[in-house]
Structures are given as structure tokens and as C-alpha cells.
GULO-66618 format. One record per residue: x, y negated, z of N, C-alpha, C in turn; residue in three letters. Coordinates in steps of 0.1 Angstrom, whole numbers, plus 5000, padded with zeros to 4 digits. Example, Ala and Ser with C-alpha at 12.3 -4.5 7.8 and 13.67 -1.06 7.14 Angstrom:
BEGIN
+------+------+------+-------+-------+-------+------+------+------+-----+
| n.xx | n.yy | n.zz | ca.xx | ca.yy | ca.zz | c.xx | c.yy | c.zz |  aa |
+------+------+------+-------+-------+-------+------+------+------+-----+
| 5132 | 5057 | 5078 |  5123 |  5045 |  5078 | 5132 | 5033 | 5078 | ALA |
| 5128 | 5022 | 5071 |  5137 |  5011 |  5071 | 5129 | 5000 | 5079 | SER |
+------+------+------+-------+-------+-------+------+------+------+-----+
This chain:
BEGIN
+------+------+------+-------+-------+-------+------+------+------+-----+
| n.xx | n.yy | n.zz | ca.xx | ca.yy | ca.zz | c.xx | c.yy | c.zz |  aa |
+------+------+------+-------+-------+-------+------+------+------+-----+
| 6234 | 3857 | 1629 |  6232 |  3860 |  1614 | 6244 | 3867 | 1609 | MET |
| 6242 | 3878 | 1601 |  6253 |  3885 |  1594 | 6254 | 3878 | 1581 | ASN |
| 6265 | 3870 | 1579 |  6266 |  3862 |  1567 | 6269 | 3870 | 1555 | TRP |
| 6276 | 3881 | 1556 |  6278 |  3890 |  1545 | 6265 | 3895 | 1539 | ASP |
| 6256 | 3899 | 1548 |  6243 |  3904 |  1544 | 6235 | 3893 | 1538 | THR |
| 6236 | 3881 | 1544 |  6228 |  3870 |  1539 | 6232 | 3866 | 1525 | PHE |
| 6246 | 3866 | 1523 |  6251 |  3861 |  1510 | 6250 | 3871 | 1499 | ILE |
| 6251 | 3884 | 1502 |  6251 |  3894 |  1492 | 6241 | 3893 | 1480 | ALA |
| 6228 | 3891 | 1483 |  6218 |  3890 |  1472 | 6221 | 3878 | 1463 | PRO |
| 6226 | 3867 | 1469 |  6228 |  3855 |  1461 | 6240 | 3857 | 1452 | TYR |
| 6250 | 3865 | 1457 |  6262 |  3868 |  1448 | 6257 | 3877 | 1436 | ALA |
| 6248 | 3885 | 1439 |  6242 |  3894 |  1429 | 6234 | 3886 | 1418 | GLN |
| 6227 | 3876 | 1423 |  6219 |  3867 |  1414 | 6229 | 3860 | 1405 | VAL |
| 6239 | 3854 | 1411 |  6249 |  3847 |  1402 | 6255 | 3856 | 1392 | VAL |
| 6259 | 3868 | 1396 |  6266 |  3877 |  1386 | 6256 | 3881 | 1375 | ASP |
| 6243 | 3883 | 1379 |  6234 |  3887 |  1368 | 6230 | 3876 | 1359 | GLU |
| 6229 | 3864 | 1365 |  6225 |  3852 |  1356 | 6237 | 3849 | 1347 | LEU |
| 6249 | 3850 | 1351 |  6261 |  3847 |  1343 | 6261 | 3857 | 1331 | LYS |
| 6258 | 3870 | 1334 |  6258 |  3880 |  1323 | 6247 | 3877 | 1313 | VAL |
| 6235 | 3873 | 1318 |  6224 |  3870 |  1309 | 6226 | 3858 | 1301 | LYS |
| 6231 | 3847 | 1307 |  6234 |  3835 |  1300 | 6245 | 3836 | 1289 | LEU |
| 6255 | 3843 | 1293 |  6266 |  3846 |  1284 | 6261 | 3855 | 1272 | LYS |
| 6252 | 3864 | 1276 |  6245 |  3872 |  1265 | 6238 | 3864 | 1255 | GLY |
| 6231 | 3853 | 1260 |  6224 |  3844 |  1251 | 6234 | 3838 | 1241 | MET |
| 6245 | 3834 | 1246 |  6255 |  3827 |  1238 | 6260 | 3837 | 1227 | ARG |
| 6263 | 3850 | 1231 |  6268 |  3860 |  1222 | 6258 | 3863 | 1211 | GLN |
| 6245 | 3862 | 1214 |  6234 |  3865 |  1204 | 6235 | 3855 | 1193 | GLN |
| 6238 | 3842 | 1196 |  6240 |  3832 |  1186 | 6252 | 3835 | 1177 | PHE |
| 6262 | 3840 | 1183 |  6274 |  3843 |  1176 | 6272 | 3855 | 1167 | GLU |
| 6264 | 3865 | 1171 |  6261 |  3877 |  1163 | 6253 | 3873 | 1151 | TYR |
| 6245 | 3863 | 1152 |  6236 |  3858 |  1142 | 6243 | 3847 | 1133 | GLU |
| 6255 | 3844 | 1136 |  6263 |  3834 |  1129 | 6257 | 3820 | 1131 | ARG |
| 6251 | 3818 | 1142 |  6244 |  3805 |  1145 | 6252 | 3797 | 1155 | GLU |
| 6251 | 3784 | 1155 |  6258 |  3776 |  1165 | 6251 | 3777 | 1178 | GLN |
| 6258 | 3781 | 1188 |  6252 |  3783 |  1202 | 6251 | 3769 | 1209 | SER |
| 6240 | 3766 | 1216 |  6239 |  3754 |  1224 | 6247 | 3755 | 1237 | PRO |
| 6251 | 3768 | 1240 |  6259 |  3771 |  1252 | 6274 | 3771 | 1249 | ILE |
| 6282 | 3763 | 1255 |  6296 |  3763 |  1253 | 6303 | 3773 | 1263 | GLU |
| 6300 | 3772 | 1276 |  6304 |  3782 |  1285 | 6295 | 3782 | 1298 | PHE |
| 6297 | 3792 | 1306 |  6289 |  3794 |  1318 | 6298 | 3798 | 1329 | VAL |
| 6295 | 3791 | 1341 |  6302 |  3794 |  1353 | 6292 | 3796 | 1364 | THR |
| 6296 | 3801 | 1375 |  6287 |  3803 |  1387 | 6294 | 3805 | 1400 | GLY |
| 6287 | 3802 | 1410 |  6293 |  3804 |  1424 | 6282 | 3805 | 1434 | ARG |
| 6286 | 3811 | 1445 |  6277 |  3811 |  1457 | 6283 | 3801 | 1467 | VAL |
| 6274 | 3792 | 1472 |  6278 |  3782 |  1481 | 6285 | 3788 | 1493 | LYS |
| 6297 | 3783 | 1497 |  6305 |  3789 |  1508 | 6297 | 3787 | 1521 | PRO |
| 6300 | 3796 | 1531 |  6293 |  3795 |  1544 | 6294 | 3781 | 1550 | LYS |
| 6306 | 3776 | 1550 |  6308 |  3762 |  1556 | 6300 | 3752 | 1550 | SER |
| 6298 | 3752 | 1536 |  6290 |  3743 |  1529 | 6275 | 3744 | 1532 | SER |
| 6271 | 3757 | 1534 |  6257 |  3760 |  1537 | 6254 | 3754 | 1551 | ILE |
| 6263 | 3757 | 1561 |  6261 |  3752 |  1574 | 6261 | 3737 | 1575 | ILE |
| 6270 | 3730 | 1567 |  6271 |  3716 |  1567 | 6258 | 3709 | 1561 | GLU |
| 6253 | 3715 | 1550 |  6241 |  3710 |  1543 | 6229 | 3712 | 1552 | LYS |
| 6228 | 3723 | 1559 |  6217 |  3726 |  1568 | 6217 | 3716 | 1579 | ALA |
| 6229 | 3713 | 1585 |  6230 |  3704 |  1596 | 6226 | 3690 | 1591 | ARG |
| 6231 | 3686 | 1579 |  6228 |  3672 |  1574 | 6213 | 3670 | 1571 | ARG |
| 6207 | 3681 | 1566 |  6193 |  3680 |  1563 | 6183 | 3684 | 1574 | LYS |
| 6189 | 3688 | 1586 |  6182 |  3692 |  1597 | 6173 | 3704 | 1594 | ALA |
| 6179 | 3714 | 1587 |  6171 |  3726 |  1583 | 6173 | 3737 | 1594 | ILE |
| 6162 | 3743 | 1598 |  6162 |  3754 |  1608 | 6169 | 3766 | 1602 | ASN |
| 6178 | 3773 | 1609 |  6184 |  3785 |  1603 | 6174 | 3795 | 1597 | PRO |
| 6163 | 3796 | 1603 |  6153 |  3806 |  1598 | 6147 | 3801 | 1584 | GLU |
| 6149 | 3788 | 1581 |  6143 |  3783 |  1569 | 6153 | 3781 | 1557 | GLN |
| 6165 | 3786 | 1559 |  6176 |  3784 |  1550 | 6172 | 3788 | 1536 | LEU |
| 6167 | 3800 | 1535 |  6164 |  3806 |  1522 | 6152 | 3798 | 1514 | GLU |
| 6144 | 3792 | 1522 |  6133 |  3785 |  1516 | 6136 | 3770 | 1513 | GLN |
| 6145 | 3764 | 1521 |  6148 |  3750 |  1520 | 6161 | 3747 | 1511 | GLU |
| 6170 | 3756 | 1511 |  6182 |  3754 |  1503 | 6181 | 3761 | 1489 | LEU |
| 6180 | 3753 | 1479 |  6178 |  3758 |  1466 | 6190 | 3762 | 1458 | GLN |
| 6202 | 3758 | 1463 |  6214 |  3760 |  1455 | 6224 | 3769 | 1462 | ASP |
| 6220 | 3778 | 1470 |  6230 |  3788 |  1476 | 6236 | 3795 | 1465 | ILE |
| 6227 | 3799 | 1455 |  6232 |  3805 |  1443 | 6232 | 3795 | 1432 | ALA |
| 6243 | 3792 | 1425 |  6244 |  3782 |  1415 | 6251 | 3786 | 1403 | GLY |
| 6244 | 3784 | 1391 |  6251 |  3787 |  1378 | 6251 | 3774 | 1370 | VAL |
| 6262 | 3772 | 1363 |  6263 |  3760 |  1355 | 6265 | 3764 | 1340 | ARG |
| 6256 | 3757 | 1332 |  6257 |  3760 |  1317 | 6262 | 3747 | 1311 | VAL |
| 6273 | 3747 | 1304 |  6279 |  3735 |  1298 | 6277 | 3736 | 1283 | VAL |
| 6273 | 3724 | 1277 |  6269 |  3723 |  1263 | 6278 | 3713 | 1257 | CYS |
| 6278 | 3713 | 1243 |  6286 |  3703 |  1236 | 6278 | 3689 | 1235 | GLN |
| 6265 | 3691 | 1232 |  6257 |  3679 |  1229 | 6245 | 3677 | 1239 | PHE |
| 6240 | 3665 | 1240 |  6229 |  3663 |  1250 | 6217 | 3671 | 1246 | VAL |
| 6213 | 3671 | 1233 |  6201 |  3678 |  1229 | 6203 | 3693 | 1230 | ASP |
| 6215 | 3698 | 1231 |  6217 |  3712 |  1234 | 6212 | 3716 | 1248 | ASP |
| 6213 | 3706 | 1257 |  6208 |  3708 |  1271 | 6193 | 3711 | 1271 | ILE |
| 6185 | 3704 | 1263 |  6171 |  3706 |  1263 | 6167 | 3719 | 1255 | TYR |
| 6176 | 3723 | 1246 |  6174 |  3736 |  1239 | 6176 | 3747 | 1249 | SER |
| 6186 | 3746 | 1257 |  6188 |  3756 |  1268 | 6176 | 3757 | 1277 | VAL |
| 6171 | 3745 | 1281 |  6160 |  3744 |  1290 | 6148 | 3752 | 1284 | VAL |
| 6145 | 3750 | 1271 |  6134 |  3756 |  1265 | 6136 | 3771 | 1264 | GLU |
| 6149 | 3776 | 1262 |  6151 |  3790 |  1262 | 6149 | 3796 | 1276 | MET |
| 6153 | 3789 | 1286 |  6150 |  3794 |  1300 | 6135 | 3795 | 1303 | LEU |
| 6128 | 3785 | 1298 |  6113 |  3786 |  1300 | 6107 | 3798 | 1293 | LYS |
| 6113 | 3802 | 1282 |  6107 |  3814 |  1274 | 6111 | 3827 | 1280 | ASN |
| 6119 | 3827 | 1290 |  6124 |  3840 |  1296 | 6113 | 3845 | 1306 | ARG |
| 6112 | 3858 | 1308 |  6102 |  3864 |  1317 | 6109 | 3872 | 1329 | HIS |
| 6122 | 3870 | 1330 |  6129 |  3878 |  1341 | 6131 | 3869 | 1353 | ASP |
| 6126 | 3857 | 1353 |  6126 |  3848 |  1365 | 6116 | 3837 | 1363 | PHE |
| 6113 | 3830 | 1374 |  6102 |  3820 |  1373 | 6108 | 3807 | 1376 | LYS |
| 6105 | 3797 | 1368 |  6110 |  3783 |  1370 | 6100 | 3777 | 1380 | ILE |
| 6106 | 3771 | 1391 |  6097 |  3765 |  1401 | 6099 | 3750 | 1402 | VAL |
| 6110 | 3745 | 1396 |  6111 |  3730 |  1396 | 6122 | 3726 | 1386 | GLU |
| 6120 | 3714 | 1380 |  6129 |  3709 |  1370 | 6133 | 3695 | 1375 | GLU |
| 6146 | 3692 | 1374 |  6151 |  3678 |  1378 | 6159 | 3673 | 1366 | LYS |
| 6154 | 3663 | 1360 |  6160 |  3657 |  1348 | 6168 | 3645 | 1352 | ASP |
| 6181 | 3647 | 1355 |  6190 |  3636 |  1359 | 6197 | 3630 | 1347 | TYR |
| 6192 | 3633 | 1335 |  6198 |  3627 |  1323 | 6189 | 3615 | 1319 | ILE |
| 6176 | 3617 | 1318 |  6168 |  3606 |  1315 | 6166 | 3596 | 1327 | SER |
| 6168 | 3602 | 1339 |  6167 |  3595 |  1352 | 6180 | 3598 | 1360 | GLU |
| 6191 | 3591 | 1356 |  6203 |  3594 |  1363 | 6203 | 3590 | 1377 | LYS |
| 6212 | 3596 | 1385 |  6213 |  3592 |  1399 | 6220 | 3579 | 1401 | LYS |
| 6219 | 3572 | 1412 |  6225 |  3559 |  1414 | 6240 | 3560 | 1412 | ASP |
| 6246 | 3571 | 1415 |  6261 |  3573 |  1414 | 6265 | 3573 | 1400 | SER |
| 6256 | 3575 | 1390 |  6259 |  3577 |  1376 | 6259 | 3592 | 1372 | GLY |
| 6256 | 3601 | 1382 |  6255 |  3615 |  1379 | 6244 | 3618 | 1369 | TYR |
| 6248 | 3626 | 1359 |  6238 |  3631 |  1349 | 6239 | 3646 | 1348 | ARG |
| 6228 | 3653 | 1347 |  6227 |  3667 |  1346 | 6212 | 3671 | 1346 | SER |
| 6209 | 3683 | 1341 |  6195 |  3688 |  1342 | 6196 | 3700 | 1351 | PHE |
| 6188 | 3700 | 1361 |  6187 |  3711 |  1371 | 6174 | 3719 | 1369 | HIS |
| 6175 | 3731 | 1369 |  6164 |  3740 |  1369 | 6164 | 3749 | 1381 | VAL |
| 6154 | 3749 | 1389 |  6154 |  3757 |  1401 | 6145 | 3769 | 1398 | ILE |
| 6151 | 3781 | 1400 |  6143 |  3793 |  1396 | 6141 | 3802 | 1408 | ILE |
| 6131 | 3811 | 1407 |  6129 |  3821 |  1417 | 6133 | 3834 | 1410 | GLU |
| 6143 | 3841 | 1415 |  6149 |  3852 |  1407 | 6147 | 3865 | 1416 | TYR |
| 6141 | 3875 | 1409 |  6139 |  3888 |  1416 | 6152 | 3896 | 1416 | PRO |
| 6157 | 3899 | 1428 |  6170 |  3907 |  1428 | 6167 | 3919 | 1436 | VAL |
| 6172 | 3931 | 1430 |  6170 |  3944 |  1437 | 6180 | 3946 | 1447 | GLU |
| 6176 | 3949 | 1459 |  6185 |  3952 |  1471 | 6182 | 3966 | 1476 | THR |
| 6190 | 3971 | 1485 |  6187 |  3984 |  1491 | 6174 | 3985 | 1499 | ILE |
| 6169 | 3973 | 1502 |  6157 |  3972 |  1509 | 6145 | 3968 | 1500 | HIS |
| 6147 | 3969 | 1487 |  6136 |  3965 |  1478 | 6139 | 3952 | 1471 | GLY |
| 6129 | 3947 | 1464 |  6130 |  3935 |  1457 | 6130 | 3923 | 1466 | GLU |
| 6139 | 3913 | 1463 |  6139 |  3901 |  1471 | 6139 | 3889 | 1461 | LYS |
| 6130 | 3879 | 1464 |  6129 |  3867 |  1456 | 6139 | 3857 | 1461 | LEU |
| 6149 | 3853 | 1453 |  6159 |  3844 |  1458 | 6159 | 3831 | 1449 | ALA |
| 6160 | 3820 | 1456 |  6160 |  3807 |  1448 | 6175 | 3805 | 1443 | LEU |
| 6176 | 3800 | 1431 |  6189 |  3797 |  1425 | 6187 | 3784 | 1417 | ALA |
| 6199 | 3777 | 1415 |  6199 |  3765 |  1407 | 6207 | 3767 | 1395 | GLU |
| 6202 | 3763 | 1383 |  6209 |  3763 |  1371 | 6211 | 3749 | 1367 | ILE |
| 6224 | 3745 | 1366 |  6227 |  3731 |  1362 | 6231 | 3732 | 1347 | GLN |
| 6226 | 3723 | 1339 |  6229 |  3722 |  1325 | 6234 | 3708 | 1321 | ILE |
| 6246 | 3708 | 1316 |  6252 |  3694 |  1313 | 6262 | 3695 | 1301 | ARG |
| 6266 | 3684 | 1296 |  6275 |  3684 |  1286 | 6290 | 3685 | 1291 | THR |
| 6299 | 3686 | 1282 |  6313 |  3687 |  1287 | 6317 | 3674 | 1293 | LEU |
| 6313 | 3662 | 1288 |  6316 |  3649 |  1294 | 6310 | 3648 | 1307 | ALA |
| 6297 | 3652 | 1309 |  6290 |  3651 |  1322 | 6297 | 3660 | 1332 | MET |
| 6302 | 3671 | 1327 |  6308 |  3681 |  1336 | 6322 | 3676 | 1341 | ASN |
| 6329 | 3669 | 1332 |  6342 |  3663 |  1336 | 6340 | 3653 | 1346 | PHE |
| 6330 | 3644 | 1344 |  6327 |  3633 |  1354 | 6323 | 3639 | 1368 | TRP |
| 6314 | 3649 | 1367 |  6308 |  3654 |  1380 | 6319 | 3662 | 1388 | ALA |
| 6328 | 3669 | 1381 |  6338 |  3676 |  1388 | 6347 | 3667 | 1395 | THR |
| 6351 | 3655 | 1389 |  6360 |  3646 |  1395 | 6352 | 3638 | 1407 | ASN |
| 6339 | 3635 | 1405 |  6332 |  3629 |  1415 | 6331 | 3638 | 1427 | GLU |
| 6329 | 3651 | 1425 |  6328 |  3660 |  1436 | 6341 | 3661 | 1444 | HIS |
| 6352 | 3660 | 1437 |  6365 |  3660 |  1444 | 6367 | 3648 | 1452 | SER |
| 6363 | 3636 | 1447 |  6364 |  3624 |  1455 | 6354 | 3624 | 1467 | LEU |
| 6342 | 3630 | 1465 |  6333 |  3631 |  1476 | 6339 | 3640 | 1487 | ASN |
| 6346 | 3650 | 1483 |  6352 |  3659 |  1493 | 6363 | 3652 | 1500 | TYR |
| 6371 | 3644 | 1493 |  6383 |  3637 |  1499 | 6378 | 3627 | 1509 | LYS |
| 6367 | 3619 | 1505 |  6363 |  3608 |  1514 | 6351 | 3612 | 1523 | TYR |
| 6348 | 3625 | 1524 |  6337 |  3630 |  1532 | 6324 | 3624 | 1529 | ALA |
| 6321 | 3622 | 1516 |  6309 |  3616 |  1511 | 6308 | 3601 | 1512 | GLY |
| 6319 | 3594 | 1516 |  6319 |  3580 |  1518 | 6330 | 3574 | 1509 | LYS |
| 6327 | 3575 | 1496 |  6337 |  3570 |  1486 | 6338 | 3554 | 1487 | ILE |
| 6350 | 3549 | 1487 |  6351 |  3534 |  1488 | 6344 | 3527 | 1477 | PRO |
| 6339 | 3515 | 1479 |  6332 |  3507 |  1470 | 6338 | 3505 | 1456 | GLY |
| 6351 | 3502 | 1456 |  6358 |  3500 |  1443 | 6359 | 3512 | 1435 | GLU |
| 6361 | 3524 | 1441 |  6362 |  3536 |  1434 | 6348 | 3540 | 1429 | ILE |
| 6338 | 3537 | 1437 |  6324 |  3540 |  1433 | 6320 | 3532 | 1420 | LYS |
| 6325 | 3520 | 1420 |  6322 |  3511 |  1408 | 6329 | 3517 | 1396 | SER |
| 6341 | 3521 | 1398 |  6349 |  3527 |  1387 | 6342 | 3540 | 1382 | ARG |
| 6337 | 3548 | 1391 |  6330 |  3560 |  1388 | 6318 | 3557 | 1380 | LEU |
| 6310 | 3547 | 1384 |  6298 |  3543 |  1376 | 6301 | 3539 | 1362 | LYS |
| 6312 | 3531 | 1361 |  6316 |  3527 |  1347 | 6321 | 3539 | 1339 | ARG |
| 6328 | 3549 | 1346 |  6332 |  3561 |  1339 | 6320 | 3569 | 1334 | ALA |
| 6310 | 3570 | 1343 |  6298 |  3577 |  1340 | 6291 | 3572 | 1327 | ALA |
| 6291 | 3559 | 1326 |  6284 |  3552 |  1314 | 6293 | 3555 | 1302 | GLU |
| 6306 | 3554 | 1304 |  6315 |  3557 |  1292 | 6314 | 3571 | 1288 | ALA |
| 6312 | 3580 | 1297 |  6310 |  3595 |  1293 | 6297 | 3597 | 1286 | ALA |
| 6287 | 3590 | 1290 |  6274 |  3591 |  1283 | 6274 | 3585 | 1270 | PHE |
| 6281 | 3574 | 1269 |  6283 |  3567 |  1256 | 6290 | 3576 | 1246 | GLN |
| 6300 | 3584 | 1251 |  6307 |  3594 |  1243 | 6298 | 3604 | 1238 | LEU |
| 6289 | 3609 | 1247 |  6279 |  3619 |  1244 | 6270 | 3614 | 1232 | ASP |
| 6266 | 3602 | 1234 |  6256 |  3596 |  1224 | 6263 | 3595 | 1210 | GLU |
| 6276 | 3590 | 1210 |  6283 |  3588 |  1198 | 6285 | 3602 | 1191 | GLU |
| 6289 | 3612 | 1199 |  6291 |  3625 |  1194 | 6278 | 3631 | 1188 | MET |
| 6267 | 3628 | 1194 |  6254 |  3633 |  1190 | 6251 | 3628 | 1176 | SER |
| 6256 | 3616 | 1173 |  6253 |  3610 |  1160 | 6260 | 3617 | 1148 | LYS |
| 6271 | 3624 | 1152 |  6279 |  3631 |  1142 | 6279 | 3646 | 1144 | ILE |
| 6269 | 3650 | 1152 |  6267 |  3665 |  1155 | 6268 | 3674 | 1143 | LYS |
| 6260 | 3670 | 1133 |  6259 |  3679 |  1121 | 6273 | 3681 | 1115 | HIS |
| 6281 | 3670 | 1113 |  6294 |  3671 |  1107 | 6303 | 3679 | 1116 | GLU |
| 6303 | 3677 | 1129 |  6311 |  3685 |  1138 | 6308 | 3700 | 1137 | ILE |
| 6295 | 3703 | 1137 |  6291 |  3718 |  1136 | 6295 | 3724 | 1123 | GLN |
| 6294 | 3716 | 1112 |  6298 |  3721 |  1099 | 6313 | 3724 | 1099 | GLU |
| 6321 | 3715 | 1105 |  6335 |  3717 |  1106 | 6339 | 3729 | 1114 | ALA |
| 6331 | 3732 | 1125 |  6334 |  3743 |  1133 | 6330 | 3756 | 1126 | GLN |
| 6319 | 3756 | 1118 |  6315 |  3768 |  1110 | 6326 | 3771 | 1100 | LYS |
| 6331 | 3761 | 1093 |  6341 |  3763 |  1083 | 6354 | 3769 | 1089 | ALA |
| 6357 | 3764 | 1101 |  6369 |  3769 |  1108 | 6367 | 3784 | 1112 | PHE |
| 6355 | 3787 | 1117 |  6352 |  3801 |  1120 | 6353 | 3810 | 1108 | ARG |
| 6347 | 3806 | 1097 |  6348 |  3814 |  1085 | 6362 | 3816 | 1080 | ARG |
| 6371 | 3806 | 1082 |  6385 |  3807 |  1078 | 6392 | 3817 | 1087 | LYS |
| 6389 | 3817 | 1100 |  6395 |  3826 |  1109 | 6391 | 3840 | 1106 | GLU |
| 6378 | 3842 | 1103 |  6373 |  3856 |  1100 | 6379 | 3861 | 1087 | GLU |
| 6381 | 3852 | 1078 |  6388 |  3856 |  1065 | 6402 | 3861 | 1068 | LEU |
| 6409 | 3854 | 1077 |  6423 |  3857 |  1080 | 6423 | 3871 | 1086 | LYS |
| 6414 | 3874 | 1095 |  6413 |  3887 |  1102 | 6411 | 3898 | 1092 | LYS |
| 6401 | 3896 | 1083 |  6398 |  3906 |  1073 | 6410 | 3909 | 1064 | GLN |
| 6418 | 3898 | 1060 |  6430 |  3900 |  1052 | 6441 | 3908 | 1059 | MET |
| 6441 | 3907 | 1072 |  6451 |  3914 |  1080 | 6449 | 3929 | 1081 | LYS |
| 6436 | 3933 | 1079 |  6432 |  3947 |  1080 | 6438 | 3955 | 1069 | LYS |
+------+------+------+-------+-------+-------+------+------+------+-----+
């Protein structure tokens, strides 16, 4: 298998999705509205990770594109939990890709404590050989969920997926603390957003006075 040829369409998917999702955020800014999107990142799963996951799940090399849903991955990070569901609804209203699966790990968290909302899409990407339908995963989570998941991922890497029991327990407690933070912040969402709007208006006024 030529890995560069295999990966290229997925890299294109990630680049295009990042542009489109960041564009959604900018549209809110143009309309002076509070965006549910805080920031967007993306990556193509490295060759070593693809091979390892295929081996772990006993996936035939010829079935990689059908069986691995996260070769192309984009992450949307939000301030508040209900922003996540707003983003999901916006994704459902788009016509440039097809949603094939939804995984709500917020209402049904994983045993580890992991919370996030995953949307699996089928994205049409134009290649030199014509249109190709590629699977991609969009993860939508809050800042607190992202902080927890990033650290859990690092520990999984360090311990090769076998995190010691004591650390696992601490991670679970940290996951609950992070979610409690999200819930408390949601209760004062309106006040926070009003403060952010006031700050933006002040900054815009300063810019205009400098002109």
C-alpha cells in the first residue's frame, strides 16, 4: 500500500472541514452573535496508529477505509455543554456531507469518565481520480472535557492503554469534577456571555478611537 496516496484524501478532508467549521464561527462574529464554537482543530491519524488500531481490531487492510471511522478527525471545542448540541444541529443542517452515525458520550459517558459527542460523516472529497467518499469523525466537547481527554490520552500512551488502577480512579474523579464545572458554568452562561459581549464592545470602541 502506498501510504502517501492512501492518506492524501483524508488530509484534504481535514483541511476542508477545518475551513468550513471555522467559517461557521466567523459568521457568528460577523453577525455580532455569540458563537457556540470556541476553536477547531484537526488531524489525520498517523500511519503507526492506523496500523496498531487495525491490528487491535483485527481489520483486514482492504477494509481499512470502511472499518476505521477516525482516520480523518476534527475536534470542535465549545464553552458550554448546550453549545455542543447547537453545533450538532448545525452539522445536521449542512448539505455538503452526510451524517452516518452519532455517538453521545455526554448523556452516556464511557466507563473511563470520557465525555464527548462524536459525529461520523461521509464526506465527498475531490481527487484527481474523481470524487471519493471518505469517513471522518467530528468530536464536539467543552473546554473542560477537552482538558480531561487530552490528559487521559497522554496517560494511555504512557501506559500503553493499561493505566494503573489508582490513576484510573483519580481520572474518573477528575472527569466528574470537570463535568460539575461544566454544569455550574452553564447555570451562569447568560451572565458570562453578557460580560464577553461588553468586553468585545469595549475593545471595538478602543480600535475605533485609535483610527
